[in-house]
C-alpha positions in Angstrom: 13.1 -28.1 -18.2 10.4 -26.3 -16.3 7.7 -24.0 -17.7 9.4 -21.0 -16.1 12.6 -21.6 -18.0 10.8 -21.7 -21.4 9.0 -18.3 -21.1 9.9 -14.8 -19.9 10.0 -14.7 -16.2 7.6 -12.1 -14.7 8.2 -10.3 -11.4 7.2 -12.5 -8.4 6.8 -15.5 -10.7 5.6 -18.6 -8.9 6.1 -22.2 -10.1 3.8 -25.2 -9.5 1.7 -23.5 -6.9 4.6 -22.9 -4.5 4.5 -19.9 -2.3 8.1 -18.9 -3.1 9.7 -17.9 -6.4 12.7 -20.0 -7.5 16.1 -18.5 -7.2 16.4 -18.5 -11.0 13.1 -16.5 -11.3 14.4 -14.0 -8.8 17.8 -13.6 -10.3 16.6 -13.3 -13.9 13.6 -11.1 -13.4 14.0 -7.6 -14.7 14.1 -4.9 -12.0 10.8 -3.2 -11.2 10.4 0.2 -12.8 9.9 3.3 -10.6 6.3 3.6 -11.7 5.5 0.0 -10.9 7.1 0.4 -7.5 5.1 3.5 -6.8 1.9 1.7 -7.8 2.7 -1.2 -5.5 3.5 1.2 -2.6 0.2 3.0 -3.2 -1.7 -0.2 -3.1 0.0 -1.3 0.1 -0.7 2.0 1.7 -4.4 1.9 0.7 -4.8 -1.6 2.0 -3.1 -0.7 5.3 -5.3 2.3 5.8 -8.4 0.2 5.1 -7.3 -2.3 7.7 -6.5 0.4 10.2 -9.9 2.1 9.6 -11.7 -1.3 10.0 -9.8 -2.0 13.2 -10.8 1.4 14.6 -14.4 1.0 13.7 -14.5 -2.4 15.3 -12.9 -1.1 18.5 -15.4 1.8 18.6 -18.3 -0.6 18.1 -17.1 -2.8 20.9 -16.6 0.2 23.2 -20.1 1.4 22.4 -21.5 -2.0 23.3 -19.6 -2.1 26.6 -20.8 1.4 27.6 -24.5 0.6 27.2 
């Protein structure tokens, strides 16, 4: 019996440092609420925008360097 089978299984539960959730963890996890899904979507959007802004700043900086 694993630790995951003796306690409530949380969303995206990982066992033993693996990078994948077990099939049991996926199939027995309660569905994500709409509010939780919206929060995750907002976090992803914010992270993507930060990455895009950083990429644009890096490109502008490299263009400025090439121009001089």
